[in-house]
C-alpha positions as CSV (number, residue, x, y, z in Angstrom):
1,X,13.8,6.6,89.0
2,X,12.4,5.1,86.0
3,X,14.2,5.5,82.5
4,X,11.7,7.6,80.4
5,X,12.3,8.6,76.9
6,X,10.1,10.9,75.1
7,X,10.5,11.3,71.3
8,X,9.0,14.6,70.4
9,X,9.3,17.7,68.1
10,X,8.7,21.5,68.3
11,X,5.4,23.0,68.3
12,X,3.7,19.8,69.1
13,X,0.9,20.3,71.5
14,X,0.5,16.5,72.1
15,X,4.2,16.4,73.1
16,X,3.6,19.4,75.5
17,X,0.7,17.8,77.2
18,X,2.5,14.4,77.7
19,X,5.7,16.1,79.1
20,X,3.4,18.2,81.3
21,X,1.9,15.1,82.8
22,X,5.3,13.5,83.4
23,X,6.6,16.8,84.9
24,X,3.5,16.9,87.2
25,X,4.3,13.3,88.3
26,X,7.7,14.7,89.4
27,X,9.7,12.3,87.1
28,X,12.7,13.2,84.9
29,X,12.7,12.2,81.4
30,X,15.0,12.3,78.4
31,X,13.6,14.1,75.3
32,X,14.8,13.6,71.8
33,X,13.6,16.0,69.0
34,X,13.0,13.6,66.1
35,X,12.3,16.6,63.7
36,X,15.9,17.7,64.0
37,X,17.7,14.4,64.5
38,X,17.1,11.9,61.7
39,X,19.1,9.2,63.6
40,X,16.7,9.5,66.6
41,X,13.7,9.4,64.3
42,X,14.9,6.2,62.8
43,X,15.5,4.9,66.3
44,X,12.0,5.9,67.2
45,X,10.6,4.0,64.2
46,X,12.4,0.9,65.1
47,X,11.5,0.9,68.8
48,X,7.8,1.7,68.2
49,X,7.1,-0.6,65.3
50,X,6.9,2.0,62.6
51,X,4.9,4.5,64.5
52,X,5.6,8.0,63.1
53,X,3.4,10.2,65.1
54,X,4.8,12.2,68.1
55,X,5.2,11.8,70.9
56,X,6.3,8.4,71.4
57,X,7.1,7.5,75.0
58,X,9.0,4.7,76.5
59,X,9.2,3.9,80.2
60,X,11.9,1.4,81.4
61,X,12.0,0.3,77.7
62,X,8.4,-0.5,77.6
63,X,6.6,1.2,74.6
64,X,3.7,3.3,76.1
65,X,2.6,4.9,72.9
66,X,1.6,8.5,72.5
67,X,0.1,11.3,74.5
68,X,-3.5,9.7,74.6
69,X,-2.0,6.3,75.7
70,X,-0.1,8.0,78.5
71,X,-3.1,9.9,79.7
72,X,-5.2,6.8,79.5
73,X,-2.7,5.0,81.8
74,X,-2.9,7.9,84.1
75,X,-6.8,8.0,84.1
76,X,-6.9,4.3,84.8
77,X,-4.6,4.5,87.7
78,X,-1.8,2.5,86.2
79,X,0.8,5.1,85.4
80,X,2.1,5.4,88.9
81,X,3.2,1.9,89.1
82,X,5.2,2.3,86.0
83,X,7.0,5.4,87.4
84,X,8.1,3.8,90.7
C-alpha cells in the first residue's frame, strides 16, 4: 500500500472530492486537519514549498498538489501507477 497523506480542513469541498477519489480507488490515507493543528499546517507549508491551499496531497513522499492535480493524474491515467 502506498503511503498517502492528505492535509485538509473541515467544510472543504475540494478536500472531500480528493478523499472521495482516493476512497474510490480503494487506498487508505492519513488525513491531517491543518485548521485545528498548527504544527501540521507548518509541516504542510514546509513540504509543499509554501502552498497554503487545501488539500495538499502526498503519495509516497511525492507532492501531488491539490484536488485538481490529483484528478488530473487520474484523468491522464497516471494515478494508478502511483497507488501500486
